Structures are given as structure tokens and as C-alpha cells.
C-alpha positions as CSV (number, residue, x, y, z in Angstrom):
1,M,0.0,0.0,0.0
2,E,1.5,3.3,-1.0
3,S,-0.7,5.6,1.0
4,S,-0.8,6.0,4.8
5,D,-2.1,8.9,6.9
6,A,-0.1,7.7,9.9
7,L,3.2,8.7,8.3
8,Y,5.0,12.0,9.2
9,I,6.7,13.9,6.4
10,P,10.0,15.3,7.7
11,P,11.8,18.3,6.1
12,A,14.4,15.9,4.7
13,F,14.8,12.1,4.4
14,E,18.4,11.2,5.4
15,Y,20.3,7.9,4.9
16,T,23.8,7.2,6.1
17,D,26.0,4.2,5.3
18,K,27.0,1.8,8.1
19,N,30.5,3.3,8.3
20,G,29.3,6.8,8.7
21,A,31.3,7.9,5.7
22,I,28.6,9.1,3.2
23,R,25.0,10.4,3.5
24,L,22.2,10.8,1.1
25,G,19.6,13.5,1.8
26,I,16.3,13.9,0.0
27,S,14.3,17.1,0.5
28,L,11.0,18.1,-1.2
29,F,10.4,21.7,-2.2
30,N,6.9,21.2,-0.7
31,R,5.9,18.4,1.6
32,F,2.3,18.9,0.6
33,S,0.5,18.7,-2.8
34,L,-3.1,19.3,-3.6
35,A,-5.2,16.1,-3.8
36,G,-7.4,15.5,-6.8
37,S,-5.5,17.6,-9.3
38,P,-2.2,17.3,-11.2
39,G,0.8,19.2,-9.9
40,E,4.6,19.3,-9.8
41,N,7.3,19.4,-7.2
42,F,11.1,19.6,-7.0
43,V,13.3,17.2,-5.2
44,L,16.8,18.0,-3.9
45,F,19.1,15.1,-3.5
46,E,22.3,15.9,-1.5
47,V,25.2,13.5,-1.4
48,T,27.6,14.4,1.5
49,S,31.0,13.0,2.4
50,L,31.2,12.7,6.2
51,Q,34.9,12.1,6.1
52,P,36.9,15.0,7.5
53,K,39.5,16.8,5.4
54,S,42.9,15.4,6.1
55,A,46.5,16.1,5.2
56,A,47.2,12.4,5.2
57,R,47.9,10.9,1.8
58,E,45.6,8.0,1.0
59,S,45.1,7.9,-2.8
60,T,47.4,7.4,-5.8
61,I,47.0,9.9,-8.5
62,N,47.0,8.7,-12.1
63,M,47.0,11.9,-14.3
64,C,47.7,12.9,-17.9
65,L,48.4,16.5,-18.8
66,L,47.4,17.6,-22.3
67,L,49.1,20.9,-23.2
68,D,48.3,22.8,-26.3
69,K,51.5,23.8,-28.2
70,S,49.9,25.1,-31.4
71,H,51.1,28.5,-32.8
72,S,48.8,30.6,-30.8
73,M,50.5,29.5,-27.6
74,F,53.9,31.0,-28.7
75,G,56.0,33.0,-26.3
76,G,55.2,33.9,-22.7
77,P,51.9,32.0,-22.3
78,F,53.5,28.7,-23.2
79,R,56.4,29.2,-20.8
80,E,53.9,30.0,-18.0
81,V,52.1,26.7,-18.7
82,I,55.4,24.8,-18.6
83,R,56.2,26.3,-15.2
84,A,52.7,25.4,-14.0
85,A,53.2,21.8,-15.2
86,Q,56.5,21.6,-13.3
87,V,54.7,22.5,-10.1
88,I,52.5,19.5,-10.6
89,V,55.7,17.4,-10.8
90,D,56.8,18.8,-7.4
91,Q,53.4,18.0,-5.8
92,L,53.2,14.4,-6.9
93,E,54.8,11.5,-5.0
94,E,56.8,8.6,-6.3
95,R,53.8,6.3,-6.2
96,D,51.8,8.6,-8.5
97,Y,51.5,8.2,-12.2
98,L,51.9,11.1,-14.6
99,A,51.8,11.4,-18.4
100,V,52.5,14.6,-20.4
101,I,51.3,15.1,-23.9
102,G,51.8,18.2,-26.1
103,F,49.5,18.6,-29.1
104,D,48.8,20.8,-32.1
105,H,47.8,19.0,-35.3
106,D,49.5,15.9,-33.9
107,V,50.5,14.6,-30.5
108,E,53.9,14.5,-28.8
109,I,54.2,12.1,-25.9
110,V,56.6,14.0,-23.7
111,Q,56.3,11.5,-20.9
112,A,54.5,8.2,-21.2
113,S,52.5,7.3,-18.1
114,S,54.9,6.3,-15.4
115,R,55.7,6.8,-11.7
116,K,57.6,9.9,-10.6
117,T,61.0,8.3,-10.3
118,D,63.1,11.1,-11.8
119,P,61.4,14.5,-11.4
120,V,64.5,16.4,-12.5
121,K,64.6,14.5,-15.8
122,L,60.8,15.1,-16.3
123,K,61.2,18.8,-15.6
124,R,63.9,19.0,-18.2
125,R,61.6,17.3,-20.7
126,L,59.0,19.9,-20.0
127,E,61.4,22.7,-20.3
128,A,62.4,21.4,-23.7
129,M,58.9,21.5,-25.0
130,D,58.2,24.3,-27.5
131,V,55.5,25.6,-29.7
132,E,55.7,24.1,-33.2
133,G,52.7,25.7,-34.9
134,G,50.1,23.9,-36.8
135,S,46.4,23.4,-36.2
136,T,44.6,22.2,-33.1
137,D,43.4,18.6,-32.8
138,I,41.9,18.3,-29.4
139,G,40.1,15.0,-30.2
140,K,43.4,13.3,-31.0
141,A,44.9,14.7,-27.8
142,L,42.0,13.3,-25.7
143,E,42.3,9.9,-27.3
144,S,46.0,9.8,-26.5
145,G,45.5,11.0,-23.0
146,L,42.8,8.4,-22.3
147,A,45.1,5.7,-23.6
148,E,47.9,6.8,-21.2
149,V,45.7,7.0,-18.1
150,Q,44.2,3.6,-18.9
151,K,47.6,2.0,-18.6
152,H,47.5,2.3,-14.8
153,I,43.8,2.4,-13.8
154,S,43.1,0.4,-10.6
155,S,40.8,0.4,-7.6
156,E,43.5,2.5,-5.8
157,T,43.9,5.3,-8.3
158,I,42.2,8.6,-8.9
159,D,42.2,8.8,-12.7
160,K,42.2,12.2,-14.3
161,I,42.9,14.1,-17.6
162,V,43.7,17.8,-17.5
163,L,43.3,19.6,-20.8
164,L,44.7,23.0,-21.4
165,T,44.1,24.9,-24.7
166,D,43.8,28.5,-25.9
167,G,42.1,27.7,-29.2
168,R,39.3,26.0,-31.0
169,P,39.6,22.5,-32.5
170,N,40.1,22.9,-36.2
171,Q,41.3,19.5,-37.2
172,G,39.9,16.0,-36.6
173,L,36.8,16.5,-34.4
174,T,35.6,20.1,-34.7
175,R,31.9,20.2,-33.9
176,D,30.9,20.1,-30.2
177,D,28.6,17.1,-30.7
178,E,31.4,15.1,-32.3
179,F,33.2,15.1,-28.9
180,Y,30.3,13.8,-26.9
181,P,30.8,10.0,-27.6
182,L,34.5,10.5,-26.7
183,A,33.4,12.1,-23.4
184,E,31.1,9.2,-22.7
185,R,34.0,6.8,-23.2
186,I,36.2,8.8,-20.9
187,R,33.5,8.7,-18.2
188,A,32.8,5.0,-18.7
189,A,36.5,4.3,-18.1
190,G,36.2,6.0,-14.7
191,V,38.3,9.0,-15.7
192,T,37.4,12.6,-15.1
193,L,38.4,15.4,-17.5
194,S,39.1,18.9,-16.3
195,S,39.5,21.6,-18.9
196,V,41.3,24.9,-18.8
197,G,40.7,27.5,-21.4
198,M,43.2,30.4,-21.8
199,G,42.6,33.7,-23.3
200,P,39.7,34.9,-25.5
201,E,39.7,32.5,-28.4
202,Y,38.9,29.0,-27.1
203,N,35.5,27.4,-27.3
204,E,34.2,27.7,-23.7
205,E,31.0,25.9,-24.4
206,L,32.9,22.8,-25.6
207,L,35.3,22.8,-22.7
208,A,32.5,23.2,-20.1
209,S,30.5,20.4,-21.8
210,L,33.4,18.0,-21.7
211,A,34.0,18.7,-18.0
212,R,30.3,18.4,-17.3
213,L,29.9,15.1,-19.1
214,T,32.9,13.5,-17.3
215,G,32.5,15.0,-13.8
216,G,35.5,17.2,-14.0
217,G,36.1,20.9,-13.6
218,F,36.1,23.8,-16.0
219,Y,38.3,26.9,-15.6
220,H,38.7,30.1,-17.5
221,S,42.2,31.7,-17.3
222,S,42.3,35.3,-18.4
223,R,46.0,35.4,-17.7
224,P,48.6,32.7,-18.2
225,R,49.9,33.2,-14.7
226,E,46.7,31.9,-13.2
227,V,47.3,28.4,-14.6
228,K,49.7,27.4,-11.8
229,A,46.9,28.0,-9.2
230,I,44.5,26.0,-11.3
231,F,46.8,23.1,-11.6
232,K,47.5,23.2,-7.8
233,K,43.7,23.2,-7.2
234,E,43.2,20.1,-9.4
235,I,46.0,18.2,-7.5
236,A,44.4,19.2,-4.2
237,R,41.0,18.0,-5.3
238,S,42.4,14.7,-6.5
239,L,44.1,14.1,-3.2
240,N,41.0,14.9,-1.3
241,V,38.6,12.5,-3.0
242,S,36.6,10.3,-0.6
243,H,34.2,8.5,-3.0
244,R,34.1,8.0,-6.8
245,G,32.1,6.1,-9.4
246,I,29.0,7.6,-7.8
247,T,25.6,6.8,-9.4
248,L,22.2,7.9,-8.2
249,K,19.3,5.7,-9.4
250,I,15.8,7.3,-9.1
251,T,12.7,5.2,-9.7
252,P,9.4,7.2,-9.7
253,K,6.4,5.4,-8.2
254,R,2.9,5.1,-9.7
255,W,1.3,8.4,-10.9
256,V,4.7,10.2,-10.7
257,K,7.0,11.1,-13.6
258,L,10.5,12.6,-13.6
259,K,10.5,15.6,-16.0
260,E,14.0,16.9,-15.7
261,V,17.4,16.4,-14.0
262,V,19.2,19.7,-13.7
263,G,22.9,19.9,-14.4
264,F,23.9,16.2,-14.7
265,P,23.7,13.7,-17.6
266,A,21.0,11.1,-16.9
267,K,20.0,7.8,-18.6
268,F,16.6,6.1,-18.5
269,D,16.3,2.3,-18.4
270,E,13.4,0.1,-17.4
271,G,11.5,2.7,-15.4
272,S,14.6,4.2,-13.6
273,H,16.7,7.2,-14.2
274,Y,20.5,6.9,-13.7
275,I,22.5,10.0,-12.8
276,E,26.3,9.8,-12.8
277,L,27.9,12.2,-10.3
278,P,31.4,13.6,-10.0
279,D,34.0,12.4,-7.5
280,L,33.1,13.5,-4.0
281,E,35.7,15.2,-1.9
282,R,36.0,14.9,1.9
283,S,33.5,17.1,3.8
284,D,32.0,18.2,0.5
285,R,28.5,17.9,-0.8
286,V,27.0,17.7,-4.3
287,G,23.4,18.5,-5.0
288,I,21.0,17.4,-7.7
289,I,17.6,19.0,-8.4
290,V,15.0,17.0,-10.2
291,N,11.6,18.2,-11.4
292,I,8.7,15.7,-11.0
293,S,5.1,15.8,-12.3
294,L,2.3,14.4,-10.2
295,E,-0.9,12.9,-11.5
296,D,-4.2,13.1,-9.5
297,H,-3.8,11.5,-6.1
298,P,-6.4,11.0,-3.4
299,P,-5.8,12.5,0.0
300,G,-3.2,10.7,2.0
301,I,0.6,10.1,2.2
302,F,2.2,8.4,-0.8
303,R,5.6,7.2,-1.5
304,I,6.6,9.1,-4.7
305,L,10.0,7.7,-5.4
306,D,12.7,5.1,-4.5
307,C,16.3,5.7,-5.0
308,E,19.7,3.9,-4.7
309,L,23.0,5.6,-4.3
310,S,26.0,3.4,-5.4
311,Y,29.6,4.4,-4.9
312,R,33.1,3.2,-4.4
313,P,35.4,4.5,-1.6
314,A,38.5,6.2,-3.0
315,T,40.9,3.9,-1.1
316,R,39.0,0.6,-1.3
317,G,37.7,-1.3,-4.3
318,M,34.5,-2.6,-2.9
319,R,31.3,-0.8,-3.9
320,G,28.7,0.3,-1.4
321,S,25.2,1.5,-1.7
322,L,22.4,3.3,0.1
323,D,18.7,2.8,-0.4
324,G,16.2,5.7,0.2
325,N,12.8,6.9,-0.6
326,A,10.6,10.0,-0.2
327,N,6.9,10.5,0.7
328,L,4.5,13.3,-0.1
329,K,1.3,14.2,1.6
330,F,-1.7,15.0,-0.7
331,V,-4.2,17.3,1.1
332,D,-7.6,18.9,0.4
333,D,-6.7,22.2,2.1
334,P,-4.7,24.5,-0.3
335,T,-3.6,26.7,2.6
336,L,-1.3,23.9,3.8
337,L,0.8,24.4,0.6
338,K,2.4,27.5,2.0
339,E,3.6,26.0,5.2
340,G,5.0,22.9,3.5
341,K,7.7,24.8,1.6
342,N,11.3,23.9,2.3
343,P,13.6,27.0,2.5
344,R,16.7,24.9,1.7
345,V,15.2,23.7,-1.6
346,D,13.9,27.1,-2.3
347,K,17.4,28.5,-2.0
348,A,18.8,25.8,-4.4
349,L,16.0,26.7,-6.9
350,L,16.9,30.4,-6.6
351,M,20.5,29.6,-7.5
352,L,19.3,27.6,-10.6
353,N,17.0,30.5,-11.6
354,V,20.0,32.9,-11.4
355,R,22.0,30.5,-13.5
356,S,19.2,30.3,-16.1
357,D,19.0,34.1,-16.2
358,L,22.8,34.3,-16.4
359,I,22.8,32.1,-19.4
360,S,20.2,34.2,-21.1
361,T,22.3,37.3,-20.5
362,L,25.4,35.5,-21.7
363,K,23.7,34.6,-25.0
364,G,22.7,38.2,-25.4
365,I,26.3,39.3,-24.9
366,K,27.6,36.8,-27.5
367,T,24.9,37.6,-30.1
368,Q,25.1,41.3,-29.4
369,T,21.4,41.4,-28.9
370,I,21.7,43.4,-25.7
371,S,24.0,46.4,-25.0
372,A,26.9,46.3,-22.6
373,K,24.9,48.7,-20.4
374,Q,21.9,46.4,-20.3
375,A,24.1,43.4,-19.7
376,E,25.8,45.2,-16.8
377,A,22.4,46.1,-15.2
378,E,21.2,42.4,-15.4
379,L,24.5,41.1,-14.0
380,K,24.2,43.5,-11.0
381,E,20.8,42.2,-10.3
382,Y,22.1,38.6,-10.3
383,Q,25.0,39.7,-8.1
384,R,22.6,41.2,-5.5
385,T,20.6,38.0,-5.4
386,L,23.8,35.9,-4.9
387,V,25.0,38.2,-2.1
388,L,21.6,38.0,-0.3
389,S,21.7,34.2,-0.6
390,G,25.2,34.0,0.9
391,Q,27.0,33.0,-2.4
392,T,29.7,35.6,-2.0
393,E,32.3,33.8,-4.2
394,A,29.8,33.5,-7.1
395,A,29.0,37.2,-6.6
396,K,32.7,38.0,-6.9
397,E,32.9,36.2,-10.3
398,I,29.9,38.3,-11.5
399,E,31.8,41.4,-10.5
400,K,34.8,40.3,-12.4
401,A,32.7,39.9,-15.5
402,I,31.2,43.3,-15.0
403,E,34.6,44.9,-14.8
404,T,35.6,43.0,-18.0
405,L,32.6,44.3,-19.8
406,R,33.5,47.9,-18.7
407,A,36.9,47.3,-20.2
408,N,35.2,46.5,-23.5
409,Q,36.2,42.9,-23.5
410,P,32.9,41.0,-24.1
411,E,34.6,37.8,-25.2
412,D,36.5,37.5,-21.9
413,A,33.4,38.5,-20.0
414,G,31.5,35.7,-21.7
415,K,34.0,33.1,-20.7
416,I,34.0,34.3,-17.0
417,L,30.2,34.0,-17.0
418,T,30.4,30.5,-18.6
419,Q,32.6,29.4,-15.7
420,S,30.2,31.1,-13.2
421,A,27.2,29.2,-14.7
422,F,29.2,25.9,-14.6
423,D,30.1,26.4,-10.9
424,M,26.4,27.3,-10.0
425,E,25.2,24.2,-11.8
426,K,27.7,21.9,-10.0
427,G,27.7,23.5,-6.6
428,F,24.4,25.1,-5.8
429,S,23.8,23.0,-2.7
430,S,27.3,23.2,-1.2
431,E,28.3,25.8,1.3
432,D,29.9,28.9,-0.1
433,T,33.5,27.6,0.1
434,K,34.5,27.8,-3.6
435,D,37.8,29.5,-4.1
436,S,38.7,31.1,-7.4
437,P,42.2,30.5,-8.8
438,E,44.4,33.5,-8.0
439,E,47.3,34.7,-10.0
440,E,50.6,33.5,-8.5
441,E,54.0,35.1,-8.6
């Protein structure tokens, strides 16, 4: 029986694994729905690592750096990238695996995937890299990078590709949609791809999509000297992973349909929706909003969905899982709908609305259908909303885009806003702890 008036509907349904290491929270936008008529609701799923941040080293990193060395990287920018790559060498330990590939129209395997046994030699190889001109074949670089990482994938490794480019792909795969099957293969191999775009010319929509599809990060670097901080951040995140291979399975019950999953790729199979989530860092949280439609229900409490969270701890190969469900009360009294709202979900939805408006403004900037003055006014409004909701770091990014617009650099402003929208999509339910890469000396 799916209905029972004896049940209490809490603000959130919470499920914790037996080791106390990971928690699944399920919160409804409204705990009540009007009986006898169709409706909709939003469900916030929050996956939280309960493991504290630690300086202790537990995981082995298995990483490949893909460095663009086409003609547009000539000079100072490329030397800054090399120095940033050398910092990664310093931060890795002997047990870690690192591959380095330079690419333009072809690929150069500077270092095949191997342990860090001779860092001095590797740094010299990096220093010897140079820009050779030619076109940009990002697809070939990704294929080569995946092949290198796959050499040492195991249950004990954190597997990652970091792609850096300042240009658009103009050889091999060139259209965004041509890259999606490759991104699916990278994700299926258990590898995350983080992308770094430098300067005003690269395709930010492609790089953000690749990161989104594989569970990695996307970064815009206005200045080459920011790359060092970005690379450091990627290493720190890799070292801090507590769970990976995370999949959330959602199965709507009778008279309930899942309309949309916001921000994450989802697959549908035999009545269930499967959502693949990025690696989870210690003490961090990732949130997923889904929109559900509700057919007519009689008065009473009904289970509206079942779910299963499956995952693999970063330092052990055995998979674990958590089962959960959520109930909703259908009422005859419409006045109850107001008191049933959950402010936590309301805040998450507010962030998604800001993101949606931000994307609209971004399109207006790119297509020049709105003036710089109008774009600035809209961005200031989003900034105020973010500040009031406690998202101060996101508000700072909007301020950076406003300053760039004032400097008559709409292309750079567009890339800053693309990163802001990406971060909002991936982190709307986390506390405001995101740190932006700072330029380093």
C-alpha cells in the first residue's frame, strides 16, 4: 500500500552508510500537494561526504596533462604553462603516475604514463617543449590522454585528464557534438576530465560540456599566470577525493514522472533514471535537483520515489550502496501548501534560476542582442541575489565579468560567465566555500 495517513513527512529524508562515511539526503520543495489535481514538485538530492578533510595521503593519482602547443601559444603564455606543469611534478609523490602530452595537429608524448621516479629529468623534458605551430586537434589529444591513463587504472587510483588549450579545435573532431561520444568513453572508463581555457579565443561551451559530461572541472584563465593555481587546485582536489564512481538511481512510483534532471547527464532504463555524479571530496556535498510531475492523487501520504546511491570509496575497491525513498502528503486544504515549503530547496532553486537568467544574458552578450549597459544592469541584479543568498564567491565572479565588460572585453566576460554558470550548476547545494584561482608570482 503506497498511502498511509499515519506517516509524518520530515523536512528531509536522510540515509547514512554503516561506516558513517557518506550520507544521502532527500528534500522536497513542498511536503504537501493538492489532492485530486495534477501538480509538480522539485526534489533536492544531496550526497555528502562525512569524512573530514585530512593532510594524510591515501590515494594514488593517475594523471595525464594535455598541453596545447599550437602556434597561438607562442611565447610567454606557453612558458607559464610549462612552469605550472613543473609545479605538478613537485606536488606528486613517487607512487603517483603522470603522463604529459603536447599537441597541435599531432600529439607528442613528452612523458608516457609512469611513476615519478626522476622528477629532474621530467622537468627538463617539460622545459624542452616548444610551440611548433600547426592546427589544433583536441580529439586526438584526448584519445592519446585516455590511452595513457588507462595503462594504470586500478581500484586504488584517482584517474584524471587535465586539458589546457587556448584555441578551438580545427582538425579532426571540430563540432561540439562530435566530442560527446568520446566524453562518454572517458566517463565510462572511470576517468574525469578537467578543462582549462586560456585567453579569449577558445570554445568555452565545448570545454565546459566536456567537463560536465565527465564529472571534471572547467576553468577560465584570463592570464597565463593563473594556470599554476588552477593546476594546484586540481591536484588538491584529487588528493581529497573520498568517493568515486557515484551513481544515483531514481525510480518514480505510480502516478509520478521525472520531468528533468538539472545539471547532470542522466540515462533512462526500465523505469529508472541513472545519474552519474562527479568524484566526491571529503567534507564536501553535491546537490541534484529533479523536477517531477504528479498525476491526480487521493488524500493521504504516498511514496513518490525510491532511490539507490551506489559508490566506491576512494581507497578501497568494494562498492557500497544506500537505499532511500521519499513520501509526499496530498491534502484537500490548499492553505497547507504555503507552510509545506522547504527554504533549503527554495534557495537551491533560486540559484538555478539565477543560473538560467545568467545564461540568457550570456547569450545576449555573445549575439550582441543586448547592449553592454543592459548586460551590466542584469548582472548587477544577479549579483545582489547571490549576495543575499550567501553565495559571495559566485557574486565576486559576476563582479569580475562586469569589470571586464566595462573594459570593452565582451569575449572574456562571456568566458567568465560561462565558468560562473558551470560552478552554479555543479555546486548550488554546497556551502559557499569555492575559491577562485588566484594569480601567482
